[in-house]
N, C-alpha and C positions, 0 to 999 in steps of 0.2 A: 585677231591677233595672229601674225604669222607664227609659223612653229620653226625655231632655228635650232640646228646642232649646235650644242654648247659644248666647249671644251673648259672645264671648270677644275677650280681648286678643290682639294679636298674639304669637307664640311667642318673640318677641326681645325683648320688653318686659318691664320687671319685672315688672309685675302679670300678664302672661300666663304668666311662669314661675311666679309663685306661684300662681296659680290651677292651672295644669296639674299642679303637685305635688301640691296638696290633692287634686285629683280622681284622681289615682294613689294617694295613700295611704288615702283614705276609701273610693272604690268603692261609695258609696251611690247614685249616679244613674250612668246610661250616657247620655253626652254625645253630641249630634250637633251639632256645630257649624253653625251656619247663617249667622254673619256674624261678622267679625274686625275689630277696629279698635284701635289705642292708645291712642284718647281715651274716657274714663269717659263724657262728656257724650253722646256718640254712641251709644255704648251703652246708656245711660239712655232717651234717646229711643227706641231700638228696644224697650226694654221697656215704654215707656210705651204704644207702640204694639201691644203684644202680640205680639211676634215671638219672644219666647223669655225665658228667665232670663239674668241678669247678676251679676256680682260688681261692688258699687258701692260706693264709698267712703261712709260713713254722712255725711259732711257735705253730700255733694252730692245727697242724698235725704230729708232731714228733712222738707221741706215734703210731698213726695210721700207719705211715709209718715203724715204727721199728715192728710194729706186722704184718705189711703185710696186713692190712684192706684197705689201699690206697695205691695208687702207683703213682709215677710222671711221666707224658708223656716224653717220651725220645724226646723231641722236644725244644732244646735250644732257638729257635728263639720266641717261646711263653712265655718263663720266663719274668716277669715284675719285675726289681729291684726297689725298693721302699727305700727311705729315708725318715726318721722322725728326725725333730728337735725340740729340746725340750728348751723353754726359760723361764727365771724368772726374776723376779724383782731383784733388785741389792739392797734389804732390807732383813731383817729378816722377816721368815714366822714364821706361826704358827708352832707349834711342829711336828703334823702329815706331814705338809706339807714339812718341813726341813728334817724329818725321810727319807719321799719320797726322795728327792733329793739327800741324802747321799746316800741312796742306789743305784740310777741311776748312781751317780759319782763315786762310789766306788766298784760297782761290775757289772755295766751293759755297761757304755759309755767307747768307747776306751779312752786309757790314751792320754791325751792332748787337749782332745776336749770339756773340761769343760772349 
């Protein structure tokens, strides 16, 4: 197993638990944690500065992948699928919250999921 410098989430964070679980299940690499943070943007900046590898949400690295500043490891078993659920009360919300909900409903969420 190759030892790799890992930029990891804190162990108490949701992402940290997911990453650590996946690393334990797969065993494809031997991580050596160099840096920890609960913030993906900070981990992304550390990866951009060539300090190690990090699990990052795809939405946060779209431009960096296009510009080839970052690359995805060709190791599908290390990919961590994440689902997000958004709930709201069945009452009228304030104007800003209603606007946000309408953006989600009309532009982001798959049809039939609202």
